[in-house]
C-alpha positions in Angstrom: 12.2 60.6 -200.7 14.0 57.9 -202.6 17.7 58.8 -203.3 18.0 56.1 -205.9 17.8 56.2 -209.7 15.6 53.5 -211.1 13.7 52.7 -214.3 10.5 50.7 -214.9 9.8 49.0 -218.2 6.2 48.2 -219.2 3.3 49.6 -221.1 3.1 53.3 -220.1 0.2 55.8 -220.4 -0.2 59.3 -219.1 -2.1 62.5 -220.1 -0.6 65.8 -221.2 -3.9 67.5 -221.8 -7.7 67.2 -221.6 -9.0 64.8 -224.3 -12.0 67.2 -224.7 -9.5 69.9 -225.9 -6.7 67.9 -227.5 -8.4 64.7 -228.7 -5.9 61.9 -229.4 -3.0 64.3 -228.7 -4.1 64.5 -225.1 -2.2 61.3 -224.0 1.1 59.6 -224.6 1.2 55.8 -224.8 4.2 53.6 -225.1 3.5 50.0 -225.9 7.0 49.2 -224.7 8.1 52.1 -222.6 10.5 53.1 -219.8 9.8 55.5 -217.0 13.0 56.8 -215.3 12.7 58.0 -211.7 15.5 59.7 -209.8 15.5 61.1 -206.3 11.7 60.8 -206.2 11.1 62.8 -209.5 10.5 62.0 -213.1 13.6 62.1 -215.2 12.2 60.9 -218.5 9.5 58.7 -220.1 9.4 57.3 -223.6 9.7 54.3 -225.9 12.1 51.7 -224.6 14.1 51.6 -227.8 14.9 55.3 -227.4 15.3 55.3 -223.6 17.8 52.5 -223.7 20.1 54.5 -225.9 20.3 57.4 -223.3 19.7 55.8 -220.0 22.9 55.9 -217.8 24.5 52.5 -217.2 24.1 52.9 -213.4 20.3 52.9 -213.7 18.7 49.5 -213.0 15.6 48.5 -214.8 12.6 46.6 -213.4 10.7 44.8 -216.2 6.9 44.4 -216.0 5.5 42.5 -219.0 1.7 42.4 -219.1 1.5 45.5 -216.9 0.5 49.1 -217.4 2.1 52.0 -215.6 0.0 55.2 -215.1 0.2 58.1 -212.7 -1.2 57.6 -209.2 -4.9 58.1 -208.9 -6.2 61.4 -207.4 -9.3 61.4 -205.3 -10.8 64.8 -205.2 -13.4 64.2 -202.4 -13.4 61.6 -199.6 -14.2 61.5 -195.8 -11.7 59.5 -193.9 -13.7 59.3 -190.6 -16.5 57.6 -192.5 -14.6 54.4 -193.4 -16.2 52.5 -190.5 -19.8 53.3 -191.8 -19.2 52.5 -195.5 -22.2 50.6 -196.8 -24.6 51.9 -194.1 -28.1 50.9 -195.3 -31.2 52.6 -196.4 -31.2 56.4 -196.4 -30.9 59.4 -198.6 -28.5 62.3 -197.8 -30.0 64.3 -195.0 -31.3 61.4 -192.9 -28.1 59.4 -193.7 -26.1 62.3 -192.1 -28.2 62.3 -188.9 -28.5 58.5 -188.5 -25.0 57.4 -189.4 -22.5 60.2 -190.2 -22.9 62.5 -187.2 -22.8 59.6 -184.6 -19.7 58.1 -186.3 -17.8 61.4 -186.4 -18.5 62.2 -182.8 -15.7 59.7 -181.8 -12.9 61.6 -183.4 -12.0 63.8 -180.5 -10.1 60.8 -179.3 -6.6 61.1 -180.7 -5.7 57.4 -180.4 -9.0 56.5 -182.2 -8.4 59.0 -184.9 -4.8 57.7 -185.4 -6.0 54.1 -185.8 -8.7 55.0 -188.4 -6.2 57.2 -190.2 -3.8 54.3 -190.6 -6.6 51.9 -191.9 -7.9 54.6 -194.3 -4.5 55.4 -195.7 -3.7 51.7 -196.3 -6.9 51.5 -198.3 -6.0 54.5 -200.5 -2.6 53.1 -201.3 -4.0 49.6 -201.9 -6.2 51.1 -204.5 -3.5 53.1 -206.2 -4.6 56.5 -204.9 -1.6 58.7 -204.1 -3.3 62.1 -203.5 -6.7 62.9 -201.9 -8.7 65.9 -200.8 -9.9 64.7 -197.4 -12.6 65.7 -194.9 -11.7 65.3 -191.3 -14.3 66.0 -188.5 -14.9 69.0 -186.4 -12.2 67.8 -184.0 -8.7 69.2 -184.5 -7.5 65.7 -183.3 -8.9 64.2 -186.5 -6.8 66.4 -188.7 -3.6 66.0 -186.6 -4.0 62.3 -186.8 -4.5 62.2 -190.5 -1.7 64.6 -191.4 0.7 62.7 -189.1 -0.1 59.5 -190.9 0.4 61.1 -194.3 3.6 62.8 -193.3 5.1 59.6 -192.0 4.4 57.9 -195.4 5.7 60.9 -197.5 2.3 61.4 -199.2 0.9 64.4 -201.0 -2.4 65.0 -199.2 -4.8 67.8 -198.6 -7.2 67.9 -195.6 -9.0 70.1 -193.1 -11.1 70.3 -190.0 -14.9 70.4 -190.6 -16.5 73.7 -189.7 -20.2 73.7 -188.7 -21.9 75.6 -186.0 -25.6 74.7 -186.6 -28.1 72.1 -187.7 -26.0 69.2 -186.3 -25.7 67.6 -182.9 -24.1 69.9 -180.3 -21.2 67.6 -179.6 -19.9 67.9 -183.2 -20.5 71.6 -183.7 -18.0 74.3 -183.2 -18.7 78.1 -183.1 -17.6 80.8 -185.5 -14.8 81.7 -183.0 -13.6 78.2 -182.1 -13.8 77.0 -185.7 -11.7 79.9 -186.8 -9.0 79.6 -184.1 -8.8 75.8 -184.3 -8.4 76.0 -188.1 -5.8 78.7 -187.8 -3.7 76.6 -185.5 -4.0 73.6 -187.8 -3.0 75.7 -190.9 0.0 77.1 -189.1 1.1 73.6 -188.0 0.5 71.7 -191.3 0.0 73.8 -194.4 2.9 73.6 -196.7 4.8 71.1 -194.5 6.5 68.4 -196.6 3.8 67.4 -199.1 0.8 68.5 -197.0 -1.7 71.3 -197.7 -4.7 72.6 -195.8 -8.3 72.9 -196.9 -10.8 75.1 -195.1 -13.7 72.7 -194.8 -17.2 73.9 -194.1 -19.4 70.8 -194.3 -21.9 72.5 -196.5 -23.8 75.8 -196.3 -26.8 74.6 -194.2 -24.5 73.7 -191.3 -22.7 77.1 -191.2 -24.2 80.4 -190.0 -23.7 83.7 -191.6 -21.1 84.5 -188.9 -19.2 81.3 -189.5 -19.1 81.9 -193.3 -17.7 85.4 -192.6 -14.9 83.8 -190.5 -14.2 81.2 -193.2 -13.9 84.0 -195.8 -11.5 85.9 -193.6 -9.4 82.9 -192.9 -9.3 82.0 -196.6 -7.7 85.4 -197.3 -5.3 85.3 -194.4 -3.1 82.5 -195.8 -1.7 81.9 -199.2 -2.4 78.7 -201.1 -5.2 77.3 -199.0 -8.0 75.1 -200.4 -11.7 75.5 -199.9 -13.5 72.1 -199.8 -17.2 71.7 -199.3 -20.4 70.2 -200.8 -22.7 71.6 -203.4 -26.1 70.6 -204.9 -25.8 66.9 -204.0 -29.5 66.3 -203.3 -32.7 68.2 -204.3 -33.9 68.4 -200.6 -30.5 69.8 -199.7 -30.7 72.5 -202.4 -34.1 73.6 -201.2 -33.0 73.6 -197.6 -29.9 75.8 -198.4 -32.0 78.3 -200.3 -34.5 78.4 -197.4 -31.7 79.2 -195.0 -30.1 81.8 -197.2 -33.1 83.5 -198.9 -30.9 86.3 -200.3 -29.3 83.7 -202.6 -30.9 83.0 -206.0 -28.9 79.8 -206.5 -27.1 77.5 -204.1 -23.7 78.4 -205.5 -24.4 82.1 -204.7 -24.1 81.3 -201.0 -20.4 80.5 -201.3 -19.9 83.1 -204.0 -21.2 85.9 -201.8 -18.3 85.2 -199.4 -15.6 85.1 -202.0 -15.1 81.3 -201.8 -15.0 80.6 -205.5 -11.3 80.3 -206.6 -9.0 78.0 -208.5 -8.5 76.1 -205.2 -12.1 75.7 -204.4 -13.5 72.2 -204.8 -17.2 71.5 -204.6 -18.2 67.9 -204.2 -21.1 66.6 -206.3 -22.7 69.4 -208.3 -25.5 67.1 -209.4 -28.2 69.7 -209.6 -26.6 72.8 -211.2 -28.1 75.3 -213.6 -26.2 76.8 -216.5 -25.5 80.0 -214.6 -23.8 78.1 -211.8 -21.7 76.2 -214.3 -20.7 79.4 -216.0 -19.7 80.9 -212.7 -17.7 77.9 -211.6 -15.7 78.0 -214.9 -15.2 81.8 -214.7 -13.7 81.5 -211.2 -11.6 78.3 -211.9 -13.5 76.4 -209.3 -13.8 72.6 -209.6 -16.4 69.9 -209.2 -15.6 66.5 -207.6 -17.9 64.0 -209.3 -18.7 61.1 -206.9 -20.7 58.5 -208.9 -20.8 55.6 -206.4 -22.1 58.0 -203.7 -24.6 59.6 -205.9 -26.1 56.3 -206.8 -25.9 54.8 -203.3 -27.7 57.7 -201.7 -30.1 58.2 -204.6 -28.9 61.8 -205.1 -29.2 62.0 -208.9 -27.5 61.7 -212.2 -24.9 64.4 -212.9 -24.9 66.1 -216.3 -21.2 65.9 -217.1 -21.7 67.3 -220.6 -23.2 70.4 -219.2 -20.1 70.9 -217.0 -17.7 70.1 -219.9 -19.5 72.5 -222.3 -19.0 75.3 -219.8 -15.4 74.4 -219.3 -15.7 73.4 -215.6 -12.8 71.4 -214.3 -14.0 68.0 -213.0 -12.2 65.4 -211.0 -13.4 62.1 -209.6 -14.1 61.4 -205.9 -15.0 58.2 -204.1 -16.8 60.1 -201.3 -16.3 57.3 -198.8 -18.5 56.6 -196.8 -21.5 57.6 -198.9 -19.4 56.2 -201.7 -19.0 52.4 -201.7 -15.5 51.8 -203.0 -12.0 53.2 -202.7 -11.3 52.0 -206.2 -11.0 54.5 -209.0 -11.8 51.7 -211.4 -15.2 51.2 -209.7 -15.6 55.0 -209.6 -15.0 55.2 -213.4 -17.3 52.3 -214.0 -20.2 53.9 -212.2 -19.5 57.3 -213.8 -19.9 55.6 -217.2 -23.2 54.0 -216.1 -24.6 57.4 -214.9 -24.0 58.9 -218.3 -25.6 55.9 -220.0 -28.7 56.5 -217.8 -28.7 60.1 -219.1 -28.6 59.0 -222.7 -25.0 60.2 -223.0 -21.7 58.3 -222.7 -18.2 58.7 -221.0 -15.1 57.8 -223.0 -12.6 55.7 -221.1 -9.8 58.1 -221.9 -11.9 61.0 -220.4 -12.6 59.0 -217.3 -9.0 58.1 -216.8 -8.0 61.7 -217.4 -10.4 62.8 -214.6 -8.8 60.2 -212.3 -5.3 61.4 -212.9 -4.3 64.7 -214.6 -7.8 66.1 -214.5 -7.9 65.4 -210.8 -4.5 67.2 -210.4 -5.9 70.1 -212.4 -9.0 70.3 -210.2 -6.6 70.5 -207.2 -4.4 73.1 -208.9 -1.5 70.6 -208.8 -1.1 69.7 -212.4 2.4 71.1 -212.6 3.5 68.7 -209.8 1.5 65.4 -210.1 -1.0 63.7 -212.4 1.4 63.1 -215.4 4.9 62.0 -216.2 6.0 65.4 -217.1 9.8 66.1 -216.5 10.5 66.9 -212.9 7.0 66.0 -211.7 6.8 64.1 -208.4 7.0 60.4 -209.1 3.6 59.2 -207.9 2.6 56.2 -210.0 1.0 52.8 -210.0 1.9 49.5 -211.7 -1.3 47.8 -212.9 -1.4 44.0 -213.5 -3.5 43.4 -216.6 -3.9 39.7 -215.7 -4.8 40.3 -212.0 -7.9 38.2 -212.1 -8.8 35.1 -214.2 -11.5 37.1 -216.0 -9.1 39.9 -216.9 -6.4 37.4 -218.0 -9.0 35.9 -220.4 -10.6 39.2 -221.5 -7.7 41.5 -222.2 -6.2 39.6 -225.1 -9.4 40.3 -227.0 -9.0 44.0 -226.7 -8.3 45.5 -230.2 -7.2 48.9 -229.1 -6.0 50.9 -226.1 -9.5 52.3 -225.7 -10.9 48.8 -225.5 -8.3 47.9 -222.8 -9.0 51.0 -220.7 -12.7 50.4 -220.8 -12.3 46.8 -219.8 -10.1 47.9 -216.9 -12.6 50.6 -215.9 -15.4 48.0 -216.0 -13.8 44.9 -214.5 -10.9 46.3 -212.5 -10.6 46.7 -208.8 -7.9 46.9 -206.1 -6.5 43.5 -207.2 -5.2 45.2 -210.4 -2.9 47.5 -208.4 0.3 45.6 -208.1 2.4 48.4 -206.7 1.8 52.0 -205.7 4.7 54.5 -205.6 4.8 57.9 -203.9 7.7 60.2 -204.6 9.5 57.3 -206.1 9.1 55.0 -203.1 7.0 51.9 -203.1 4.2 52.5 -200.5 2.1 49.5 -201.4 3.1 46.1 -202.8 0.3 43.7 -203.4 2.7 40.7 -203.2 4.6 41.6 -200.1 6.5 44.2 -198.1 6.7 47.8 -199.1 9.8 50.1 -199.0 8.6 52.4 -196.3 
């Protein structure tokens, strides 16, 4: 944690509510603003003319003209072991898993290998302005130990877990109901609630867990307070049919998880592309969330999610990059593809709503909106400084924006990792595009 008091002057934008509920009152924007951070937490945010009257004289101010400060991005679904296979060609979900994912994940029993990949993966998150992520490991406990060690060293708020799967996958990357339970239990007791780390029970998806394993998962979920449950749901039509074939007692895919008590405010289901109204109603009723992963859904040909259906039912939705089915760590690229998916559905996605899902909406999906995702007083100071002239095209294009909405949409459409000048976690610079960080 930083023990310093520091202020940052730039354009500043953050959300205080969901635009679907609060309209233009959902965000605060300061054309010339100051964000004051002390000891790693938010002390105040507001118009510079007001802040300068009350800011203590001992607080130094960094000035960033032509920059925008927003909360750090929150990635609600990503697989760190799959970074080396990002962009693997030519398959849809189920064959992609067998041909690329499972062979890649088999390497993560090697602690040194897992540590190296964890470091590269975390560098990429921070380079893209992502300060919190909900992360899949592999079936190997070493994969989780390596990732949490890396995140702890950097002082990051991260959530992760060991994959649990005991069938329908190669033997070398399967556990059993017993080993999955005991390995997860040891990892929970080692990492959950330590510093800024939290644990997610992580069945890959229903088809790779037996009835016995799901019973163990349900028991484990009840044993410890504050755990997450992180899995996949209704990503691909063949997957949906397969899940219902394996669990014939279930009327709908979501019923499989619901029957084991796995729908809670800390349950995050990746994708949800092919959901019926009843499943959406049940997700909202239990406070469960969907992680929308547009680059992955397009890359694997999984389908076009109906965001309006989820919104109308009041389901909490965050954004996920879903590396390595997803094709970019950048939340700008993710928001860009999310917009295009809705266009293909004959709908649209407002840039304010997209940015909300990437920040405060993501925090809400992770039940962390009282800690991160906005510049609320005493929130953890996770934020990014965006360079609005990062590329020649942006430098040319942004002066023609006539409103904040125009500017956000241009960033969502044309932005990438080059826009992220600095990334801060708990008030400390953990990525500096132009040089050394303050690790």
